[in-house]
C-alpha positions as CSV (number, residue, x, y, z in Angstrom):
1,M,-0.3,0.2,0.3
2,S,1.4,3.4,-1.0
3,R,2.1,5.8,2.1
4,L,-0.3,8.3,2.8
5,A,0.6,12.0,2.5
6,A,0.8,13.7,5.9
7,A,-1.2,16.6,4.8
8,P,-3.5,17.0,1.7
9,N,-2.5,19.2,-1.0
10,L,-5.0,22.3,-1.1
11,P,-7.5,23.3,-2.5
12,L,-9.1,19.6,-2.6
13,P,-10.5,18.6,-6.0
14,A,-14.3,19.8,-6.8
15,L,-16.7,17.1,-6.0
16,Q,-18.2,15.1,-8.7
17,S,-22.0,13.2,-7.9
18,A,-20.2,9.6,-7.5
19,D,-18.1,11.1,-4.6
20,V,-21.3,11.9,-2.6
21,L,-23.2,9.2,-1.1
22,R,-26.9,10.4,0.2
23,L,-28.1,8.4,2.9
24,R,-31.9,8.6,2.7
25,R,-34.3,9.4,5.9
26,G,-34.4,5.6,7.3
27,T,-31.2,4.2,6.7
28,R,-30.1,2.4,9.7
29,L,-26.6,2.8,11.3
30,A,-25.5,0.9,14.0
31,R,-22.7,1.6,16.8
32,V,-21.1,0.6,20.4
33,Y,-20.7,3.0,22.7
34,F,-19.1,2.7,26.1
35,A,-21.1,4.4,28.5
36,A,-18.5,4.8,31.4
37,R,-16.2,6.6,29.3
38,R,-16.4,10.0,29.9
39,G,-20.5,9.8,30.1
40,A,-21.3,8.7,26.4
41,T,-24.6,8.3,25.2
42,W,-25.9,6.7,22.0
43,T,-26.8,10.2,20.4
44,G,-23.6,11.3,21.9
45,F,-20.9,12.9,19.6
46,R,-17.5,12.9,21.4
47,A,-16.5,16.6,21.5
48,W,-12.7,15.8,22.8
49,G,-10.5,15.3,20.3
50,P,-8.2,14.6,18.3
51,S,-8.0,10.8,19.9
52,A,-5.4,8.7,19.1
53,R,-8.1,6.3,18.4
54,G,-10.2,8.8,16.1
55,R,-9.3,8.1,12.4
56,F,-11.2,10.9,11.2
57,D,-11.3,13.1,14.2
58,H,-11.3,16.8,12.6
59,H,-10.9,18.4,16.0
60,L,-7.9,21.0,15.8
61,P,-5.1,20.0,18.0
62,P,-4.3,20.0,20.5
63,P,-6.2,17.5,22.1
64,G,-8.9,19.0,24.2
65,D,-12.6,19.8,24.4
66,S,-13.6,21.3,21.0
67,P,-16.5,24.0,21.3
68,D,-17.7,23.7,17.9
69,R,-16.6,20.2,16.8
70,A,-17.7,16.9,17.7
71,M,-17.6,13.2,16.3
72,M,-19.5,9.9,16.0
73,Y,-18.2,6.5,14.5
74,A,-20.6,4.1,13.4
75,A,-21.3,1.4,11.0
76,G,-23.5,0.2,8.3
77,D,-24.7,-3.1,10.3
78,A,-24.2,-4.3,13.8
79,E,-21.4,-6.7,13.3
80,T,-19.0,-4.5,11.8
81,A,-20.0,-2.1,14.6
82,L,-18.6,-4.9,17.2
83,V,-15.7,-5.8,15.2
84,E,-14.4,-2.4,14.9
85,A,-15.2,-1.4,18.6
86,F,-13.0,-4.6,19.8
87,Q,-10.2,-4.7,17.5
88,E,-7.6,-3.5,19.6
89,T,-7.8,-6.6,22.1
90,S,-9.6,-8.8,19.9
91,V,-11.9,-9.4,23.0
92,L,-15.6,-9.0,23.1
93,N,-15.9,-7.5,26.5
94,R,-19.4,-7.3,27.4
95,T,-18.9,-5.6,30.5
96,R,-15.9,-3.5,30.3
97,D,-16.7,0.5,30.6
98,D,-20.3,-0.6,30.1
99,P,-20.6,-1.5,26.4
100,W,-23.8,-1.0,24.8
101,L,-25.2,-1.7,21.1
102,V,-27.3,0.7,19.4
103,V,-29.0,0.5,15.8
104,F,-31.0,3.7,14.8
105,S,-32.7,5.3,11.8
106,L,-31.8,8.8,10.4
107,R,-34.7,11.0,10.5
108,R,-33.3,13.0,7.6
109,Q,-31.3,13.0,4.6
110,I,-27.1,13.0,5.0
111,R,-24.5,13.6,2.7
112,L,-21.1,11.5,2.9
113,L,-18.1,11.6,0.9
114,D,-17.5,8.4,-0.4
115,L,-13.8,7.4,0.6
116,R,-14.2,4.1,-1.9
117,G,-14.3,5.6,-5.0
118,S,-12.1,7.9,-7.3
119,W,-12.0,11.0,-4.9
120,S,-9.4,9.6,-2.7
121,T,-7.0,9.1,-5.7
122,R,-7.9,12.7,-7.3
123,A,-7.0,14.4,-3.9
124,G,-3.7,12.5,-3.7
125,A,-4.6,10.2,-0.8
126,S,-4.8,6.6,-2.4
127,M,-7.1,4.3,-0.7
128,A,-4.5,4.4,2.3
129,L,-6.6,7.1,3.7
130,S,-8.9,4.4,5.0
131,A,-6.7,1.8,5.8
132,A,-3.4,3.3,7.1
133,H,-2.7,3.4,10.7
134,E,-1.4,7.2,10.8
135,P,-4.0,9.1,12.7
136,K,-2.1,12.4,12.6
137,A,-2.0,11.7,8.6
138,T,-5.4,10.8,8.3
139,Q,-6.9,13.5,11.2
140,S,-5.1,16.1,8.7
141,W,-6.9,15.0,5.8
142,A,-10.3,15.2,7.7
143,Q,-9.7,18.6,9.0
144,A,-9.2,19.6,5.2
145,I,-12.1,18.0,4.2
146,Y,-14.7,19.3,7.1
147,A,-13.1,22.8,5.7
148,E,-13.8,22.7,2.1
149,Y,-16.8,20.7,1.8
150,G,-18.9,22.4,4.4
151,H,-22.3,20.7,3.1
152,L,-21.1,17.5,3.8
153,Q,-21.8,15.9,7.0
154,G,-19.4,13.0,7.2
155,L,-17.7,10.4,5.4
156,V,-18.0,6.6,4.6
157,Y,-15.3,3.9,4.5
158,P,-14.3,0.5,4.0
159,S,-14.1,-1.6,7.1
160,A,-10.4,-2.9,7.2
161,M,-11.6,-5.2,9.8
162,R,-14.4,-7.3,7.5
163,G,-12.9,-7.0,4.1
164,R,-14.5,-7.1,1.2
165,P,-18.2,-7.8,1.8
166,S,-19.4,-11.4,1.3
167,G,-22.7,-13.3,2.1
168,P,-26.1,-12.3,2.0
169,V,-27.1,-8.4,3.1
170,P,-28.8,-8.5,6.8
171,A,-32.7,-7.4,6.5
172,G,-32.9,-3.8,7.0
173,V,-29.4,-3.1,6.2
174,N,-28.3,-0.6,3.4
175,R,-26.4,-2.9,0.7
176,E,-24.2,0.2,0.4
177,L,-23.3,0.3,4.0
178,F,-22.8,-3.4,4.3
179,C,-19.5,-4.1,6.0
180,Q,-18.6,-0.2,5.6
181,N,-17.6,2.3,8.3
182,V,-19.4,5.8,8.9
183,A,-17.6,8.7,10.4
184,L,-20.5,11.5,11.2
185,F,-19.4,15.0,12.1
186,E,-21.6,17.5,14.4
187,R,-23.1,18.6,11.2
188,A,-25.2,15.5,11.5
189,R,-26.8,15.7,14.8
190,L,-29.9,16.6,14.1
191,S,-30.5,13.7,11.5
192,L,-30.0,11.5,15.0
193,P,-33.7,10.2,16.0
194,T,-35.4,10.6,19.5
195,R,-35.3,7.0,19.7
196,P,-33.2,3.9,18.4
197,R,-34.6,0.7,17.0
198,L,-32.2,-1.1,19.2
199,H,-30.7,-0.3,22.5
200,L,-28.9,-2.9,24.6
201,P,-26.0,-3.6,26.9
202,L,-23.8,-6.2,25.6
203,G,-24.5,-8.4,28.6
204,H,-28.1,-8.6,27.6
205,P,-29.0,-12.4,26.8
206,G,-30.6,-11.5,23.6
207,L,-27.1,-10.3,21.9
208,A,-25.4,-13.4,23.0
209,G,-25.8,-15.4,19.5
210,M,-24.8,-12.3,17.9
211,L,-21.7,-11.8,19.7
212,G,-20.7,-15.4,19.8
213,G,-21.1,-15.8,15.8
214,V,-18.7,-12.6,15.7
215,A,-16.4,-14.0,18.1
216,R,-16.0,-17.2,15.9
217,E,-15.9,-15.6,12.5
218,Y,-13.1,-13.0,13.5
219,G,-11.0,-15.2,16.2
220,Y,-12.2,-12.5,18.7
221,A,-11.9,-14.1,22.6
222,M,-15.8,-13.5,24.2
223,I,-15.8,-12.5,28.2
């Protein structure tokens, strides 16, 4: 894989229609959040940043609470959200930091920069933007994207943990988002609903089957 440029050359390229993925009202997203971390909630956008773990944190350095920038990381399906949330340890720990799974439907359309297509190459980033473990570089790109494209609410990019989508798309999941990640800027706040479709702690018995399947498929331990 080619090395990611530490910062983009400005200005960024003009957007083409294929560069923007429009998610319609009713599109489902999933995320795992940890309720014991900094008072996190299922609708909460993280104002503290940039974090070493936040690939596309657009907060301006140095790290700290931002008055006007915040991030939420989600996925197009629950399994992807789970695999991504526990990738550092490969252990599905159902109690540490009080993890919850939430699935919600957007209440209004949002527009995302699609990093899976030709934009990344035209901008001089290549696909390394979605996969490289270089947070300072990817965050620099996120800051530029946020500043350049003020009408976009976030980014969509492939899950490096799940690889190429395979098998049937689960019921209710947007085909475009299967095995994909979504990074939402605070501009997307008003698109979140007041109530989620599903909201359960990972220790809930109803999630045991899904968690066990994820652990077996990806070689994660589960405790």
